[in-house]
N, C-alpha and C positions, 0 to 999 in steps of 0.2 A: 246482275241488272242488264236487260236486251238493251240492242243497240238503238231500237226505237225510242226507247225511255231515254236514254243518255242523250240522243238527238233532240228530243223535245224539250229536255232541260236546258241543253246548250241554247236553243231557240229562245226559250223563256229568259233565260239570263242575259242574252245579247239584247232582246229587246227591252229588258229591263234597264241595260247600260245606256241604251240609245236615249230612252225616255228620260233617265236621269241627267244624261250628258245635254240634251234639249232644254231641260229645266235650268241648268247651269247657265247656259247660253241666254235664255229667256229672260233672267233675272239680272244678268250681268256680272255672275261672278267669274266667267272667262272673259278677261277684258283687253287683253292685249291683241292687235290686229292679227298678228301672226297665229296666235294661240285660236283666236275665233275662227279663223279660216280653217284651220287644222280640225278643229271640234266639228265645225259645220260639215266637213268632208266625211269624218268618221259617222257623224249621224246619217247623212245621205247614203254612205256606201254600205254601212252597217259593220265595218271590219276597219283593220289597219293595213290591209294588203295594199291599198293604192298609194299609201303614203312612202315617200323616200326615207331613207336610213336617218336624215337629219330632222325630218317631220316626226318619225316614229320617235326618236329621241326627246324631242320637245314633247311630244305627247306624253310619254312615260315619267318625264321630270315635272312638268308644270301642270298637266291636266289630269290624269290619272289620279294622283293623290285626292284630288277635289272630289272624285267618286267613291272615295272610303271615308265615311261619317261615322261618327260615333256620338251617343246621347250626350249631352252636356252635363247632364246630371250624374248618371250611374255609368258612363263610359261604354256602356254596351254598344256592339256594331249595330246598324242600321241597315237591313236588307236594301239592296237596290231599288227593289219593287215598290218599296215604301218611301224612296226618297223624294220624289216629286211632290207627294202630299205633305211630306215633314216639312221641306224647306220652304214651301209656298203658304203654310198655315199662318193667316194674319193674327190669329187670337193668341199666339204665343210671342208676338213681337220679335219675331227672327230667331228666337231659341229653337235648338235642335234637339227634340226629345223623342225618345223611344216611346212604343206604345205602353209599357208600364209606367213610365214617367208622366205619360200625357194624362193617363186616367186620374181622376179625382183620387184622393187618398182619405 
């Protein structure tokens, strides 16, 4: 795989993570003032570089796990790029569903 392609994939993943993190902030899933400030900073900066060691630890322990979600029915991992639409979907009353479980059977 070429360097340009790897960089493009990295940029897409980073943008997806920022969008998912912003969605968590918007719906109040990150609620403690310290974690909110850390998450807002990561969204604004696009990375963890500006965080102190303590802030990075808080991010990894309390915020990052919220970015890894699985379907509540089949437990399949849901890609970060789909995260904002999945958790914001009002038609499923807050359930987190993958595309396969979302489609009518």
